[in-house]
C-alpha positions, 0 to 999 in steps of 0.5 A: 494529503494533497500537499503531500502529493504535491511535495512528492511531485505527483501533482503540480503546484497549483494556483492560489486565490488571493486568499490562499485557497488552492485552485485545482483543475479538472485534470488535477482532480482526475490525477487525485482520483488516479492516485487514490485508486492506486493507493486502494490497490496497495501501490507504493507512492513510488510506484504510483509516481511511476504510474502517473508518469506513464499515464500522462505519457501518451507514448508510453509502452504498456509493457512498462505499466504491466511490469509495475503491476505484475511486480506489485501483484507478485509482492502481494502474493508473497505477503498473502502467503506470509500472512497465511503462514502467520495465521496457521501458526496462530491458530495452532497456538490458540488450539494448544492454549487451554485458555483456563486459569492455569498460568502455562500458555503455549502462545506466550512460550512461543513468543518468548522463544523467538522466531523458529 
């Protein structure tokens, strides 16, 4: 994963020992923790790249950071609403399905009918 972050430019190329092991500085480790936390919060790699750049720029405007975070929070809200709608539909279909030995099943009927 670390090599992937290097290839995306989130981490600088690091020095290597004579035997080829990477040598990470404390700053590199701190950046890795920053990236990990960003991933835990669901930010995309592109967003994390922007956030790392802003984090490393001491003259950044916090408005830029807030804008990225707000958009991500809005996107999460939209995804949550979509998932809740899916859950409601599934619960309804499960309720309508007898779940017995008969072959008829509203869940399969709904899937076969396509999106509504």
